[in-house]
C-alpha positions as CSV (number, residue, x, y, z in Angstrom):
1,M,111.0,122.8,83.1
2,S,112.4,123.0,79.4
3,S,109.7,122.7,76.6
4,E,112.1,120.1,75.3
5,N,111.3,117.3,77.9
6,F,107.4,117.8,77.4
7,V,106.0,114.4,75.2
8,T,102.2,114.4,75.8
9,K,99.4,115.0,77.9
10,R,96.9,112.2,79.2
11,Q,94.7,111.4,81.8
12,L,96.2,109.0,84.6
13,S,94.8,107.2,87.6
14,L,97.2,107.6,90.6
15,F,98.2,105.4,93.2
16,P,99.9,108.0,95.9
17,L,102.5,105.6,98.1
18,P,105.4,106.1,100.4
19,L,107.7,105.0,97.8
20,V,109.5,106.1,94.4
21,L,109.1,104.1,91.3
22,M,112.2,104.7,88.9
23,P,111.8,104.4,85.3
24,G,113.0,100.7,84.5
25,S,112.5,99.3,87.8
26,L,110.5,96.5,89.3
27,L,107.7,97.0,92.0
28,P,105.5,94.1,93.1
29,L,102.4,95.5,94.9
30,H,99.8,93.8,96.7
31,I,96.3,95.6,96.2
32,F,93.6,95.2,99.2
33,E,91.9,98.6,99.4
34,E,88.5,98.5,97.5
35,R,89.2,101.8,95.7
36,Y,92.4,100.4,94.2
37,K,91.4,97.2,93.5
38,L,88.6,99.3,91.2
39,M,91.4,101.2,89.7
40,I,93.7,98.3,89.0
41,R,90.4,96.4,87.3
42,R,90.0,99.5,85.2
43,C,93.4,99.5,84.0
44,L,93.5,96.0,83.4
45,D,90.5,96.9,81.1
46,T,92.7,99.7,79.3
47,D,96.1,100.3,78.6
48,K,97.4,98.4,81.8
49,V,99.1,101.5,83.2
50,F,98.6,104.1,86.1
51,G,100.8,106.7,87.8
52,I,102.7,106.3,91.2
53,T,103.3,109.4,93.5
54,Y,105.4,109.8,96.3
55,Q,103.3,110.1,99.5
56,K,105.1,111.0,102.6
57,E,103.1,109.9,105.9
58,G,101.3,113.0,107.2
59,S,102.1,115.1,103.8
60,E,99.0,116.8,102.2
61,W,96.2,115.1,100.2
62,P,95.8,115.2,97.3
63,P,99.7,115.6,96.3
64,P,100.3,119.1,95.5
65,I,99.8,120.0,91.6
66,G,103.3,120.1,89.9
67,M,104.3,116.6,91.7
68,I,106.6,114.8,89.5
69,G,105.7,110.8,89.5
70,G,106.5,107.6,87.8
71,I,104.4,105.7,85.3
72,A,103.9,101.9,86.4
73,Q,103.1,99.3,83.7
74,I,101.1,96.3,84.9
75,M,103.3,93.1,84.1
76,A,101.4,90.5,85.4
77,V,98.5,89.6,88.0
78,V,98.3,87.0,90.4
79,P,94.2,87.2,91.5
80,L,93.7,86.5,95.4
81,E,90.4,86.0,97.3
82,E,87.9,89.0,97.6
83,G,89.2,90.6,95.0
84,R,92.4,91.3,96.1
85,M,95.6,90.8,94.0
86,N,99.1,90.9,93.8
87,I,100.6,92.7,90.8
88,L,104.0,93.1,89.4
89,T,104.7,96.5,87.7
90,A,107.8,98.2,85.8
91,G,108.6,101.7,86.0
92,G,108.1,104.0,83.0
93,M,108.4,107.3,82.0
94,R,107.9,110.4,84.5
95,F,105.1,112.8,84.6
96,R,104.0,115.9,86.0
97,V,100.6,116.4,87.8
98,L,98.9,119.4,85.9
99,E,95.3,119.2,87.6
100,Y,92.9,116.7,89.1
101,I,90.1,115.6,87.3
102,E,88.4,113.2,90.2
103,E,89.4,112.5,93.8
104,K,86.8,109.9,94.5
105,P,86.8,106.8,94.8
106,Y,90.3,107.3,93.6
107,L,92.9,110.2,92.2
108,I,92.5,110.7,88.4
109,A,94.6,113.6,87.2
110,E,95.5,115.2,84.0
111,V,99.3,114.8,83.5
112,E,102.3,115.9,81.0
113,V,104.6,112.9,80.5
114,L,108.3,113.8,80.6
115,Q,111.6,113.1,79.3
116,D,114.9,114.4,79.8
117,D,116.1,117.9,78.1
118,L,117.8,117.6,74.7
119,E,121.6,117.9,75.3
120,E,123.8,118.5,72.9
121,Q,126.5,115.7,73.3
122,E,126.1,112.4,75.4
123,P,128.7,112.9,78.0
124,T,130.8,109.8,76.9
125,G,133.8,110.1,79.3
126,L,131.5,110.2,82.2
127,I,129.7,107.4,81.4
128,I,133.1,105.2,81.0
129,E,133.8,106.6,84.5
130,I,130.8,105.6,86.0
131,K,130.6,101.8,84.4
132,T,134.2,101.6,85.6
133,L,133.1,102.5,89.4
134,Y,129.9,100.4,89.0
135,E,131.8,97.2,88.2
136,Q,134.3,98.0,91.3
137,V,131.4,98.2,93.5
138,A,129.6,95.1,92.3
139,D,132.9,93.0,92.4
140,A,133.1,94.4,96.1
141,L,129.4,93.3,96.8
142,R,130.1,89.7,95.1
143,E,132.6,89.0,97.5
144,L,131.1,90.6,100.5
145,N,127.8,88.6,100.3
146,E,127.1,87.4,96.7
147,E,124.9,90.4,95.8
148,Q,124.7,90.5,92.0
149,L,124.0,93.9,90.7
150,P,122.0,94.4,87.2
151,D,123.6,94.7,84.1
152,L,123.7,98.3,82.9
153,P,121.7,99.4,80.0
154,E,123.4,101.3,76.7
155,S,121.3,104.5,77.1
156,A,122.8,107.1,79.3
157,E,119.1,108.1,80.6
158,E,118.7,104.5,81.5
159,L,121.9,103.9,83.1
160,S,121.3,106.6,85.8
161,F,118.1,105.2,86.8
162,T,119.3,101.7,86.6
163,I,122.3,102.4,89.0
164,A,120.2,104.6,91.3
165,S,117.7,101.6,91.7
166,S,120.2,99.4,92.5
167,I,121.8,101.4,95.3
168,R,119.8,102.0,98.7
169,L,119.0,105.6,98.7
170,K,116.5,107.1,100.8
171,D,112.9,107.8,99.0
172,D,113.5,111.6,99.7
173,V,116.8,111.3,97.6
174,K,115.0,109.3,94.8
175,Q,112.1,111.9,94.6
176,E,115.0,114.9,94.1
177,F,116.6,112.2,91.5
178,M,113.3,111.9,89.8
179,E,113.0,115.7,89.5
180,I,116.4,116.3,87.5
181,F,115.8,116.3,83.8
182,S,119.2,116.9,82.9
183,T,120.9,113.2,82.1
184,K,124.5,114.7,82.6
185,T,123.6,116.1,86.2
186,R,122.2,112.9,87.2
187,L,125.3,110.9,85.9
188,Q,127.6,113.6,87.7
189,Y,125.3,112.5,91.0
190,I,125.4,108.5,90.2
191,K,129.4,109.0,90.0
192,K,129.4,111.0,93.5
193,L,127.5,108.4,95.4
194,L,129.5,105.6,93.7
195,L,132.7,107.1,94.6
196,E,131.3,107.3,98.5
197,I,130.2,103.4,98.1
198,K,133.1,102.3,96.3
199,E,135.3,103.7,99.1
200,K,133.6,101.8,101.8
201,Y,132.6,98.4,99.9
202,V,136.0,97.9,98.5
203,V,137.8,98.2,101.6
204,Q,135.4,95.9,103.4
205,A,135.6,93.4,100.5
206,D,139.5,93.4,101.4
207,M,139.2,93.0,104.8
208,H,136.5,90.1,103.7
209,K,139.1,88.5,101.9
210,R,141.8,88.8,104.5
211,A,139.6,87.3,107.0
212,K,138.5,84.1,105.0
213,L,142.2,83.7,104.4
214,N,143.2,83.8,108.2
215,G,140.1,81.8,108.9
216,H,137.8,84.5,111.0
217,G,134.4,85.5,110.0
218,S,133.1,88.1,107.4
219,H,132.2,91.9,108.1
220,K,128.8,93.0,107.7
221,V,128.2,95.2,105.0
222,L,127.0,98.8,106.3
223,N,123.9,100.1,104.6
224,K,125.1,103.8,104.4
225,F,122.1,105.2,102.1
226,K,119.2,103.8,104.2
227,D,119.9,104.9,107.8
228,E,122.1,108.1,107.1
């Protein structure tokens, strides 16, 4: 890790889950376990944030020191019976677990909050290529199943995570993506993924158009990245 991506240290309540929360993405959660009902109530009384770390089934507990996770900001709460609740969270900055302060009733860790390494120059040409590819994929998806992809932010760092969240990546791949602290490296990875997606979806969209003109049914979109 470069010293350039360190922001601050803080204590953070942790909620290990079998998913990855990326910066800028929205995540609804149903809170029903007693320990996490307590955790969320305490979060609501303070700064309304907690950390999510990727916990695969059967992996070690607690998650290893050095684990990279995402800060979850609580945006809305719907109280339910028996103290249960539905909450909507938004992904914030990434963090690295330094040590565990408490493990019961839920994990509390000392973490360092991180940002991308400082890079000399924004990869303008690469960003233009990616936006063009993204629009081509978005057009294809609208033709195939009227799916709408989100608009892209201006920031290169935010752009990389927005695209990664909107395409169907396996959680292991998402976690690897979270652990890259070079914006340029992540964008190069996104470009490769978009090229692969475009190759399939644009062809399928063209076939779909032709089928409609000929009076035939539509073609099912392949979900490459979830099942591969």
